[in-house]
C-alpha positions as CSV (number, residue, x, y, z in Angstrom):
1,M,32.6,-1.7,-13.9
2,N,30.8,1.2,-15.7
3,A,28.4,3.6,-13.9
4,I,25.3,1.4,-14.8
5,D,27.0,-1.7,-13.6
6,T,27.9,0.0,-10.3
7,K,24.4,1.3,-9.7
8,I,22.8,-2.1,-10.4
9,S,25.3,-3.7,-8.0
10,S,24.5,-1.2,-5.3
11,I,20.8,-2.1,-5.6
12,G,21.5,-5.8,-5.6
13,I,18.3,-7.1,-7.2
14,V,16.9,-6.6,-10.7
15,P,13.2,-7.4,-11.3
16,V,12.8,-9.3,-14.5
17,I,9.4,-8.2,-15.9
18,K,7.0,-9.4,-18.6
19,L,4.3,-6.8,-19.2
20,N,1.2,-7.9,-21.0
21,N,-0.6,-4.6,-20.7
22,P,2.1,-1.8,-20.9
23,E,-0.3,1.1,-21.1
24,R,-2.2,0.0,-18.0
25,D,0.6,-1.3,-15.8
26,S,4.0,0.2,-16.6
27,A,3.7,3.4,-14.6
28,N,2.1,1.8,-11.5
29,L,4.7,-1.0,-11.5
30,G,7.5,1.5,-11.7
31,R,6.1,3.4,-8.7
32,A,5.6,0.1,-6.8
33,L,9.3,-0.9,-7.4
34,C,10.6,2.5,-6.3
35,A,8.4,2.4,-3.2
36,G,10.1,-0.9,-2.4
37,E,13.6,0.7,-2.8
38,V,14.2,-1.2,-6.0
39,P,14.6,1.5,-8.7
40,V,15.6,-0.8,-11.5
41,A,13.8,-3.0,-14.0
42,E,14.6,-5.4,-16.8
43,I,11.6,-5.3,-19.2
44,T,11.7,-8.4,-21.4
45,F,10.9,-8.5,-25.1
46,R,9.0,-11.8,-24.5
47,A,5.9,-9.7,-24.6
48,E,4.8,-7.3,-27.3
49,G,5.1,-3.6,-26.5
50,A,8.3,-3.9,-24.4
51,D,9.6,-0.7,-25.8
52,R,6.3,1.1,-24.9
53,A,6.6,-0.3,-21.4
54,I,10.2,1.0,-21.1
55,R,9.1,4.5,-22.4
56,I,6.1,4.8,-20.1
57,M,8.0,3.6,-17.0
58,N,10.8,6.0,-17.8
59,E,8.4,8.9,-18.0
60,A,6.6,8.0,-14.8
61,C,9.8,7.2,-12.8
62,P,12.8,9.0,-14.3
63,E,14.9,8.0,-11.3
64,M,14.8,4.4,-12.4
65,I,17.4,2.4,-14.3
66,I,15.4,0.6,-16.9
67,G,16.8,-1.9,-19.3
68,A,15.6,-4.4,-21.9
69,G,15.7,-8.1,-21.5
70,T,15.3,-11.2,-23.6
71,V,16.9,-9.2,-26.5
72,T,17.6,-11.5,-29.5
73,R,17.8,-9.0,-32.4
74,T,19.5,-5.8,-33.2
75,D,16.2,-4.0,-33.8
76,H,15.3,-4.9,-30.2
77,I,18.3,-2.9,-29.1
78,D,17.3,0.0,-31.4
79,S,13.7,0.2,-30.1
80,A,14.8,-0.2,-26.5
81,L,17.3,2.6,-26.7
82,S,14.8,4.8,-28.4
83,A,12.5,4.2,-25.5
84,G,15.2,5.2,-23.0
85,A,16.7,1.8,-22.0
86,K,20.0,2.1,-20.1
87,F,21.2,-1.5,-20.5
88,I,20.6,-4.6,-22.6
89,V,20.3,-8.2,-21.4
90,T,20.4,-11.3,-23.7
91,P,19.5,-14.9,-22.8
92,G,22.7,-16.3,-24.3
93,F,26.0,-15.0,-25.7
94,D,25.5,-13.5,-29.2
95,A,28.7,-11.9,-30.5
96,E,26.7,-9.8,-33.0
97,L,24.4,-8.4,-30.4
98,V,27.3,-7.7,-28.0
99,A,29.2,-5.8,-30.7
100,Y,26.1,-3.9,-31.8
101,A,25.4,-2.8,-28.2
102,Q,28.9,-1.7,-27.7
103,S,28.8,0.3,-30.9
104,K,25.8,2.1,-29.3
105,N,27.7,2.6,-26.1
106,V,25.1,0.8,-24.0
107,P,26.0,-1.8,-21.4
108,I,25.1,-5.4,-22.4
109,Y,24.8,-8.4,-20.1
110,P,24.8,-11.6,-22.1
111,G,23.7,-14.9,-20.7
112,C,26.9,-16.9,-19.9
113,T,27.0,-20.3,-18.2
114,T,30.0,-22.1,-19.8
115,P,33.8,-21.6,-20.1
116,T,33.2,-21.0,-23.8
117,D,30.7,-18.2,-23.0
118,Y,33.1,-16.6,-20.5
119,H,36.0,-16.7,-23.0
120,A,33.8,-14.9,-25.6
121,A,32.8,-12.3,-23.0
122,L,36.4,-11.8,-22.1
123,K,37.3,-11.0,-25.7
124,F,34.7,-8.3,-25.7
125,G,36.0,-6.7,-22.5
126,L,32.9,-7.4,-20.6
127,E,33.0,-7.2,-16.8
128,L,29.4,-8.1,-15.8
129,V,27.6,-11.1,-17.3
130,K,24.2,-12.7,-16.7
131,F,24.3,-16.3,-15.5
132,F,21.1,-17.8,-16.9
133,P,19.2,-20.0,-16.1
134,A,21.1,-19.9,-12.8
135,E,19.6,-22.7,-10.7
136,Q,19.2,-25.1,-13.6
137,S,22.8,-24.5,-14.8
138,G,24.5,-25.4,-11.5
139,G,23.6,-22.4,-9.3
140,L,26.0,-20.7,-7.0
141,A,28.4,-23.7,-6.9
142,K,29.0,-23.5,-10.6
143,I,29.3,-19.7,-10.5
144,K,32.0,-19.9,-7.8
145,A,33.8,-22.7,-9.8
146,M,33.8,-20.5,-12.9
147,N,35.1,-17.6,-11.0
148,A,38.4,-19.4,-10.4
149,P,39.6,-19.2,-14.0
150,F,37.7,-16.0,-14.8
151,P,38.1,-13.7,-11.8
152,Q,37.6,-10.7,-14.1
153,F,33.8,-11.1,-14.0
154,K,31.0,-10.1,-11.7
155,V,27.9,-12.1,-12.2
156,M,24.1,-11.4,-12.3
157,P,22.4,-14.8,-11.8
158,T,18.9,-15.0,-13.0
159,G,16.5,-18.0,-13.0
160,G,15.3,-19.7,-9.8
161,I,16.2,-16.8,-7.5
162,S,13.7,-16.2,-4.7
163,L,13.5,-14.9,-1.2
164,K,14.5,-18.4,0.0
165,N,18.0,-18.4,-1.7
166,L,18.7,-14.7,-2.2
167,K,20.8,-14.4,0.9
168,E,23.1,-17.3,-0.2
169,Y,23.6,-15.8,-3.6
170,I,24.1,-12.2,-2.6
171,A,26.6,-13.1,0.1
172,A,29.1,-14.4,-2.6
173,P,31.6,-11.7,-3.6
174,V,31.4,-12.7,-7.2
175,I,27.7,-11.7,-7.3
176,A,26.9,-8.1,-8.4
177,A,23.2,-8.5,-8.3
178,C,20.5,-11.1,-8.7
179,G,17.8,-11.0,-11.3
180,G,14.4,-12.3,-10.3
181,S,10.7,-12.3,-11.1
182,F,9.4,-13.4,-7.7
183,M,8.3,-9.9,-6.8
184,V,6.9,-9.2,-10.3
185,T,5.0,-12.4,-11.2
186,A,2.3,-12.4,-13.9
187,E,-0.2,-13.0,-11.1
188,L,0.9,-9.9,-9.2
189,I,1.1,-7.6,-12.2
190,D,-2.1,-8.7,-13.9
191,G,-3.9,-8.5,-10.6
192,Q,-2.5,-5.0,-10.1
193,K,-1.2,-6.0,-6.6
194,W,1.1,-3.0,-6.3
195,D,1.3,-3.1,-2.5
196,E,2.4,-6.7,-2.5
197,I,5.1,-6.0,-5.1
198,T,6.4,-3.2,-2.9
199,R,6.3,-5.5,0.1
200,L,8.3,-8.2,-1.6
201,C,10.8,-5.7,-2.9
202,K,11.3,-4.4,0.7
203,E,11.9,-8.0,1.9
204,A,14.5,-8.5,-0.8
205,V,16.2,-5.2,0.0
206,K,16.2,-6.1,3.7
207,I,18.1,-9.3,3.0
208,I,20.6,-7.6,0.8
209,K,21.3,-4.9,3.4
210,E,21.7,-7.5,6.1
211,V,24.3,-9.2,4.1
212,R,26.2,-6.3,2.6
213,G,25.7,-3.8,5.3
């Protein structure tokens, strides 16, 4: 795995974030995540101003690894990189986006849930893929089954991950890290509940450390 893959794996959890008010919330959210020992964030392009959110969070918390999620167009990649994004996440496998990201020398984690997806990722030399939506697509059982014919990959499951099942997922050797929004829900962010976000992050980190040592 590359350096970014390795850093994400060492943290073990990636908050998946939709920011409705980047100017108000980005810096505070970044600080809350870092205080919770989770210095990584996937800012999704499901909300306008994702590039601004990435830029602001980068400036406030330069120690963080900040990436762009729900990327569906090449111009998303351009604006994310201009804002300082360190990785790209797509909801599905899109060969054009993977090739474009690789041409920009930025790690990309496409959504892969089928053997066809994994075959495509293999042809592009990828080592870490997103498994989305995880629980709805068969969860850990399917991830383990897919690992048999495709042992080359580490997986970042996203979708349906919570404090209740994090331990089960993170204990599997095939899992690099888990993506989740349980610690960065719209209610928490819009309510500016930074202390609660930090608390939830610390709970997740405690689980990961108990499993991985």
